[in-house]
N, C-alpha and C positions, 0 to 999 in steps of 0.2 A: 369585554374582558377577563380573563378569570385569574385570581390571583389564592392562591393556597399558601399555608403557612409556608416559612425556611424554605419557599421556591424561587428559583433562581430563574426562572420565564416567566412574563408574561406572555399568553396564546391572544393573539388579535389576527383577528381574518385571515385563521390557515397558518400566520407567521409567526415565527416565534420572536420574542423580543428580549434579550437578555436582560438583565437585575440593574446593569452600568446603563444599558438603554434607558430601561423603567426609569431610571433614575435623571438621567437627560430629559426627557419629555415630561415630568412631572418638575421640572424646573421650567422648561419651556412653555407648559401649561398657563405659568402664573402670567405670560407675557403677551399670550395669544387669546382668541375668544374660548377656545374650545380643546379637551382634550385631541377632539377628533385635529385636530386643527395643528394640535402638538406632534400629533404621529404624522403626520402629511411632514412638517415641516422637517423631524428627525429624516423620514422614509427618501425624500424627495429636493429640498434645498437646498442649491451645490452653493457653497460657502465659501466665499472668496478667499479669505484670510488663509483657507489650506489646497489653492487649487482647485478652487470650484467643486470637492468633493462635496459628500452628502455626510450628516453625523450618523448615520448609519454603517455608512463605507468605513469610517475612519473607525469608528468603535468594533465594526470587524475583524479592524488590520490592530487592535490591540492596544490606539490613541486615547483611548477614551477620557483619560484625564486632563489630554488639551483639548479636545471636546465641553466637559463641565467646566476647564475655568475660563473659554472661549465664551459662553452659556452663561456664564456669571458675570464677564465684563461687560458684557451685552445688556443684561441686567440690571449690570448699576450704571451703564450710560459711555461706557469706553466705547463701542463702536454707533454712538448715535451719529 
């Protein structure tokens, strides 16, 4: 992953993740085993609370705040 100061994206495996996506991945990384698993969750895990849409698709649709709130709730045990 390549980060530059004041950059709004992270380049990962030939695709671009927005700053909002990178923030969500960083939060998810705290409760999965690795950064790679957090990226996989962001890109591929269907979230039942959002009609099985992925975090990535939600962020691309401008719903990053809802995903952030969901991740915070999961981390606090709300969806355990």
